N, C-alpha and C positions, 0 to 999 in steps of 0.2 A: 504493500499499499504506500509506504514512504517512497519506494523507488518510483512508483507511478507518479507521485506528487512531484518528485524531484525532476522527472522528464518534463512534466507539464510546465514546471517553473523555468526550466532551461529553455523550453520552447517559447514561453512567453518572452523571456529575455532576449532570445535571438530575434523574435519578431519585433519587439520594442525598438532594437537597435536599427532595424531596417526602415523605420518610419522617418520621412522627412517632412517637416511642417511647412505648409503655405499659409501664411496669415493674409486673409483678403477681406477687404470692405464688404460689409453685408449687401450692398447694391450689386456686387459682382457674383453673387452665388450661382445663379443659373448659367452664366457664361463660363465661369471658372469650372463647374462641373462638366460642361460640354468640352472644353479644352482638355481637361484631365481624361476624359472618355476618349478623346481623339489621339492623345498622346500615347504612342507605342513604344515600349522599352522592354528589352529582355533583362534588364536589371531586377534584382530582387527587391529594390527599394520601392516602398510604397509612400506615395504623396498623400498626406492627409491635410485637407484644407481646414482651417479654423476661421470662422466668419464672425464678424462683430462690427461695431463702430470703429472707424479709422483711429479715433482718439484712444479708445480703450485698448486696441491692438498695439498701437505705438507705445502706449505706457507699459504694456506687458513685456514688449521686446526691450525697452529701456530698463526694465527690471530683471532682465535675464532669460526671458522666455526662449525656448530652443527652436526659434524660427529660422529657416533657411532662405525663404522668400517672403517679401512683403508687398502686397498689392494695395496701395493706399488710394483714397478717393480725393485727396488733395496734396499739394506740394509742401504746405506748411508743416504738416506732421513728418513727412519724409525728410524734410530739412533737419528736424530735431534729431531723427535717427541717424542721419548723416554726420551732423555736428559731434555726435557721441562716438565716432569712428566705428559705426556698426555696419556700414554699407561698403560693399566691394564695387558695385556699380549700379546705376539706376537710369531708367529712361521711361518716358510716357509711352504707354502701350495702347491707350484708347481715350475717347472722350465722350461726354454726356451733356444733357441739357436738363433744365427743370420744366415741369408742367404742373398746372393745377388740375386735380382730379376730384371727382365725385363718385358716390356709389353708383353702381351700374344702373339701378333703377331710379335714379334721381331724375326729376322732371326740370331741374334748374338749367337755365340757358344763360350763358355768360357771353355779352357782347365781345366781339373780337378786339383783342389788345385792351380790354377794359377791366383792370384790377382796381380802379379807384373806388368802386362800389363794393369791394369785397366785404366789408362789415355788413352791409345791407344783404348781400348773398348769404351770409352765414345765418341770418334770421335768428339770432340769439344763440347759436351754437359756436363751436370753436374750430379754428383752423389747425389741423394736424401738421406738424412739422418735426423734423429731428432737432434735437437739443441745439439751440442757436449759438451757444458760447463755445462749443467744443467739437461737435459732429460736423463733418464736412457739408452734408446736405442741408443742415440747419444754418450753418454759416453763409452758404450761398443764398439760401432763402432770405436770411435777414438782410444781406447785401442788396438783394433785388427789391425788397420792401422798402428799405431805406432810400435807395436811389429812385424809386418810383414815387417817393413821398407819401407812402402808406403806412410806414412803421408807427408813427405816433398814435394812430387810431386803431392799429391792429395788435400791438405788442401784449396788451392785457387780455386778448381773446385767443391766445395760442394753447394748443394741447402738445406739449413737447414730449418727445420720446427718446429712448436711448439710442436708436438708429433709425435710418430711413425706412427699413422694412417694418419696424414696429409702428411707424407713422402711417405707412400704407395700410397696415392692419386695422387702424382705427377707422379709415375709410371704408375698407372692404367690409367691416362688421356694421357699417352704417351708424357708428357711434358719434361721428362728426360728419357735417355736411360737405366739407371741403378738406383737401390737404395738398401740401406742396411736396412732391416727390420727383425722383428722376424719371425722365421719359421711358428708361428701360424698365423700370418698376411698373409703370402703367401698362406697358406692352405685355409683361409677364403675368399680369393679374387678370383673370376673367370677371372679377367682381368690381372693378372700378372702370370709369372712363375718363379720358382727357377732355377737359372743357375749355382749356386755354393753355397756350405755350407761353411760358415767361420769357420775356425778351432777353436774349443771349448777351446783349450789351448792358444789361443791368447788374451784371455780377461778374466776378472773376471767371475766366474760363475754367470749365470743369474738366480737368486732366486727371488720369490715373497713372501715376508712376509705378512701375515694378521695380523693386530692388532685390539684387542677390545680396544676401547678408553675409557678415563674417562669421558664419557658424562653421565649425571645423568638421562637423558630421556630414558625410556624403557630399563634399564640395563639388565633385565632378558631376554626380546626378543632378543636383540643384543647378548647375550651370547649364546642363543639357535641357532642362525644363525651361529655364530662363530664355534660352535661345529660341525654344519652340514657340514661345508666346509672340515672337517677332516675325515668325514665318507666314507666308501668304495663306497657308492653310488655317492658321489661327485667326488671321485678319478676316477671313471669310466668316468664320464663327462669330467674331465680335460684330460684324455688320448685320448678321442674322438675327442677332439678339438686341439690335437697335443702337449699339454704340457706333460712334464715329472713329475713323482712322485717318491718319495723315493722307 
């Protein structure tokens, strides 16, 4: 019995050593899963994605989390990782944009390019957004609302979430009448509809940098996956899921 336990323990230990962690922004989950499925390798390495708010993932990496790759939803958090000498190299892999979404069965009609009446559209409800002080989707949303001169009237009517997918879920469940999420989140959900595209010139360009980190575990395998993200095969997948490429 003990011998069987020992074999199981050794097997688990061996398996654990073959895992390479890819930390990725919550908004990239669908496309990252598709890329990993497409990635063919004879290596015994298993790439395990960990999804969350870019801010939360970055803090974990700064605290020593064993990530080999990091796909962020903005450059500011990647800069912090880089400044701490944790990045071997990084490059923007794709781009996104913001949209205003409503539950699929909503009868709300928003005039084209008209966000000025958003408080009226809410009809006493709240606007779902990612957390505006740290999460990239929330930061971009706040920038847009400020630049469009809407922030003063809307800031007290926000329903802030830990990441953009959580904000999307509030709209999907019809708990809020409207939300600001990424275009790709709206495409991925059968429970919401886009009612307005947020002007791209109202916020910083939404770029997703991918970093190869200074993790000494399986460096060659991580490098190969990093390179795969920039092949035309992967770029096709990005576009299929609604992301823009250069």
